MDAnalysis code that builds the backbone (N, CA, C; Angstrom):
import MDAnalysis as mda
import numpy as np

u = mda.Universe.empty(237, n_residues=79, atom_resindex=np.repeat(np.arange(79), 3), trajectory=True)
u.add_TopologyAttr("name", ["N", "CA", "C"] * 79)
u.add_TopologyAttr("resid", np.arange(1, 80))
u.add_TopologyAttr("resname", ["MET", "GLN", "ILE", "ASP", "ASP", "LEU", "PHE", "ASN", "ILE", "LEU", "HIS", "ASN", "ALA", "ILE", "GLU", "SER", "ARG", "HIS", "ASN", "GLY", "LYS", "LYS", "ILE", "SER", "LEU", "LYS", "ASP", "MET", "ALA", "GLN", "SER", "LEU", "GLY", "ILE", "ALA", "MET", "ARG", "THR", "TYR", "GLN", "ASP", "TRP", "LYS", "LEU", "GLY", "ARG", "ALA", "LYS", "PRO", "GLN", "ALA", "ALA", "SER", "VAL", "VAL", "MET", "LYS", "MET", "LEU", "GLY", "GLU", "LEU", "GLU", "ASP", "ASP", "GLU", "ILE", "ILE", "ARG", "VAL", "VAL", "ARG", "LYS", "ILE", "ASN", "LYS", "LEU", "ASN", "GLY"])
u.atoms.positions = np.array([
    [30.338, 77.326, 8.005],
    [28.659, 77.592, 6.899],
    [29.194, 79.478, 6.296],
    [29.001, 79.172, 5.325],
    [28.457, 80.836, 4.270],
    [28.191, 81.508, 5.118],
    [28.007, 82.782, 5.047],
    [26.696, 84.072, 5.338],
    [25.686, 83.718, 3.831],
    [25.975, 83.835, 3.058],
    [24.487, 83.192, 2.110],
    [23.370, 81.856, 2.898],
    [24.116, 81.163, 3.111],
    [23.162, 80.148, 3.792],
    [23.335, 79.643, 4.969],
    [23.717, 80.761, 6.141],
    [22.997, 82.006, 6.938],
    [21.321, 82.526, 6.485],
    [21.512, 83.045, 5.432],
    [20.160, 84.540, 4.855],
    [18.800, 82.959, 4.400],
    [19.804, 82.104, 4.523],
    [18.996, 80.941, 3.819],
    [17.952, 80.128, 4.775],
    [18.922, 80.538, 6.080],
    [18.009, 79.082, 7.123],
    [17.619, 80.540, 7.607],
    [17.584, 81.810, 7.615],
    [16.954, 82.923, 8.327],
    [15.636, 82.827, 7.294],
    [15.290, 82.973, 6.594],
    [15.259, 83.323, 5.515],
    [13.158, 81.646, 5.494],
    [14.118, 80.964, 5.403],
    [12.940, 79.563, 5.165],
    [12.226, 79.615, 6.255],
    [13.472, 80.273, 7.529],
    [12.667, 79.337, 9.054],
    [11.320, 79.991, 9.256],
    [11.945, 82.157, 8.831],
    [10.422, 82.873, 8.680],
    [9.580, 82.530, 8.498],
    [9.269, 81.709, 6.869],
    [8.283, 81.617, 5.957],
    [8.089, 80.378, 6.725],
    [8.553, 79.689, 6.973],
    [7.886, 78.489, 7.836],
    [7.041, 78.507, 8.955],
    [7.369, 79.597, 9.704],
    [6.658, 80.200, 11.065],
    [5.207, 80.888, 10.578],
    [5.378, 80.864, 8.972],
    [4.085, 81.482, 8.307],
    [3.611, 80.660, 7.849],
    [3.428, 79.759, 8.056],
    [2.742, 78.814, 7.091],
    [3.209, 78.035, 5.742],
    [4.510, 77.820, 5.475],
    [5.625, 78.152, 4.422],
    [4.915, 78.971, 3.378],
    [4.386, 80.507, 3.787],
    [3.646, 81.415, 2.923],
    [4.899, 82.163, 2.365],
    [5.161, 81.974, 0.556],
    [6.591, 82.625, 0.718],
    [6.315, 83.742, 0.459],
    [8.180, 84.900, 1.194],
    [8.228, 85.908, 1.632],
    [9.516, 86.751, 0.524],
    [8.105, 87.709, -0.373],
    [9.392, 87.663, -1.472],
    [11.023, 88.272, -1.347],
    [11.417, 88.556, -1.380],
    [13.253, 89.255, -1.202],
    [12.718, 90.842, -1.461],
    [11.628, 90.941, -1.282],
    [11.290, 92.260, -1.757],
    [10.870, 92.756, 0.128],
    [9.783, 92.068, 0.499],
    [9.051, 92.096, 1.672],
    [9.661, 92.098, 2.236],
    [10.578, 91.085, 2.508],
    [11.784, 91.142, 3.437],
    [12.629, 91.945, 4.252],
    [12.881, 92.178, 2.805],
    [13.788, 93.647, 2.942],
    [13.590, 94.048, 3.807],
    [12.540, 94.726, 3.061],
    [11.505, 96.087, 3.677],
    [11.000, 95.910, 4.866],
    [10.960, 94.550, 6.258],
    [10.319, 94.075, 6.844],
    [12.080, 94.671, 7.910],
    [12.857, 94.069, 7.819],
    [13.733, 94.445, 8.208],
    [15.035, 95.677, 7.810],
    [14.280, 96.648, 7.071],
    [14.545, 98.464, 6.847],
    [15.719, 98.077, 5.603],
    [16.441, 96.969, 5.052],
    [16.807, 97.979, 3.884],
    [16.709, 97.527, 3.041],
    [17.402, 97.678, 2.239],
    [17.283, 98.107, 0.196],
    [17.365, 96.203, -0.209],
    [16.139, 96.346, -0.928],
    [15.925, 94.694, -1.778],
    [17.142, 93.793, -2.375],
    [18.100, 95.136, -2.779],
    [18.866, 94.704, -3.474],
    [20.403, 94.561, -2.820],
    [20.030, 95.121, -1.724],
    [21.608, 94.965, -0.557],
    [21.299, 93.279, 0.017],
    [19.731, 93.110, 0.618],
    [19.155, 91.409, 0.754],
    [19.617, 90.362, -0.048],
    [19.051, 90.632, -1.557],
    [19.316, 89.822, -2.984],
    [20.771, 89.451, -2.286],
    [21.126, 90.878, -2.627],
    [23.209, 90.046, -2.115],
    [23.809, 89.618, -0.719],
    [23.022, 89.879, -0.189],
    [23.049, 88.456, 1.485],
    [23.055, 87.514, 0.894],
    [21.340, 87.639, 0.304],
    [21.103, 85.613, 0.366],
    [22.080, 85.135, -0.929],
    [21.925, 85.274, -1.774],
    [22.994, 84.553, -2.547],
    [24.182, 85.022, -2.062],
    [24.555, 85.355, -1.338],
    [26.491, 85.636, -1.258],
    [27.391, 86.872, -2.295],
    [26.554, 87.597, -2.394],
    [26.996, 88.712, -4.029],
    [27.982, 89.287, -2.376],
    [27.218, 89.158, -1.277],
    [28.076, 90.494, -0.253],
    [28.452, 89.837, 1.041],
    [29.033, 90.466, 1.837],
    [28.787, 89.707, 2.700],
    [29.036, 90.613, 4.452],
    [27.926, 90.898, 5.025],
    [28.472, 91.833, 5.784],
    [29.216, 90.908, 6.993],
    [30.058, 91.646, 7.645],
    [31.005, 90.693, 8.587],
    [30.114, 91.118, 10.050],
    [29.240, 92.254, 10.619],
    [28.054, 92.313, 11.410],
    [28.071, 90.375, 11.879],
    [27.541, 89.625, 10.668],
    [26.681, 88.778, 10.552],
    [27.057, 87.651, 11.389],
    [28.710, 87.340, 10.996],
    [29.518, 86.912, 10.668],
    [29.975, 85.809, 12.265],
    [30.200, 87.781, 12.384],
    [30.492, 88.336, 13.934],
    [28.916, 87.339, 15.146],
    [28.022, 88.875, 14.722],
    [27.197, 87.739, 15.707],
    [27.008, 86.686, 16.201],
    [26.509, 85.335, 14.474],
    [26.307, 83.805, 14.323],
    [27.802, 83.484, 15.397],
    [28.942, 83.679, 16.010],
    [29.705, 83.535, 16.445],
    [29.677, 83.560, 17.603],
    [28.770, 84.694, 18.177],
    [29.047, 85.599, 19.477],
    [27.793, 84.347, 20.027],
    [26.887, 84.086, 19.651],
    [25.003, 83.266, 19.917],
    [26.334, 82.443, 19.795],
    [26.850, 81.350, 19.352],
    [27.527, 80.077, 18.862],
    [28.235, 80.121, 20.313],
    [28.755, 80.054, 20.953],
    [29.289, 80.861, 22.788],
    [27.939, 80.369, 23.172],
    [26.896, 80.797, 23.536],
    [25.652, 80.756, 24.238],
    [24.897, 79.380, 24.878],
    [24.675, 79.284, 25.260],
    [23.990, 78.101, 25.450],
    [22.390, 77.908, 25.156],
    [20.990, 78.112, 24.611],
    [20.257, 77.578, 23.940],
    [19.520, 78.620, 25.059],
    [19.122, 78.714, 26.215],
    [18.538, 79.297, 26.713],
    [18.777, 80.305, 26.470],
    [20.068, 80.373, 26.852],
    [20.711, 82.289, 27.100],
    [20.241, 82.520, 25.281],
    [20.671, 81.764, 23.765],
    [19.825, 82.439, 23.314],
    [18.421, 83.038, 22.851],
    [17.642, 82.380, 23.466],
    [16.831, 82.640, 23.164],
    [15.802, 84.366, 24.688],
    [16.975, 84.064, 25.157],
    [17.222, 85.364, 26.351],
    [17.614, 86.554, 25.392],
    [18.722, 86.503, 24.775],
    [19.406, 87.061, 23.973],
    [18.393, 87.934, 22.857],
    [18.130, 86.911, 22.117],
    [17.356, 87.235, 20.828],
    [15.278, 87.849, 21.053],
    [15.173, 87.807, 22.801],
    [14.058, 88.369, 22.582],
    [14.751, 89.141, 23.374],
    [15.636, 89.915, 24.219],
    [16.089, 91.204, 24.786],
    [16.038, 92.123, 23.539],
    [16.658, 91.368, 22.674],
    [16.997, 91.961, 21.227],
    [15.839, 92.484, 20.324],
    [14.515, 92.043, 20.423],
    [13.008, 92.201, 19.906],
    [12.837, 92.797, 20.796],
    [12.226, 92.609, 21.724],
    [12.119, 94.430, 22.884],
    [12.724, 95.986, 22.624],
    [14.117, 96.548, 22.978],
    [14.890, 96.859, 22.113],
    [14.112, 97.641, 20.571],
    [14.132, 96.299, 19.748],
    [13.499, 96.786, 17.989],
    [12.738, 97.252, 17.674],
    [11.395, 96.665, 18.604],
    [10.417, 96.781, 19.054],
    [9.502, 97.833, 19.374],
])
């Protein structure tokens, strides 16, 4: 899987969570605290943040329930 595929899957999943309401690249970037151009480059595959692929590989080593626990813990730290 390519990094742009990952960002597109995640973007679509977040849109689905909001009842299919489209989320602009600008709004998504703002919610993530990054520049819109940076997010656009990631989503289009023009730039590939190394951390994203490493994080996905690490999550891939965990069972589903462990992934949920880790993501919730991360969200608490960022929230």
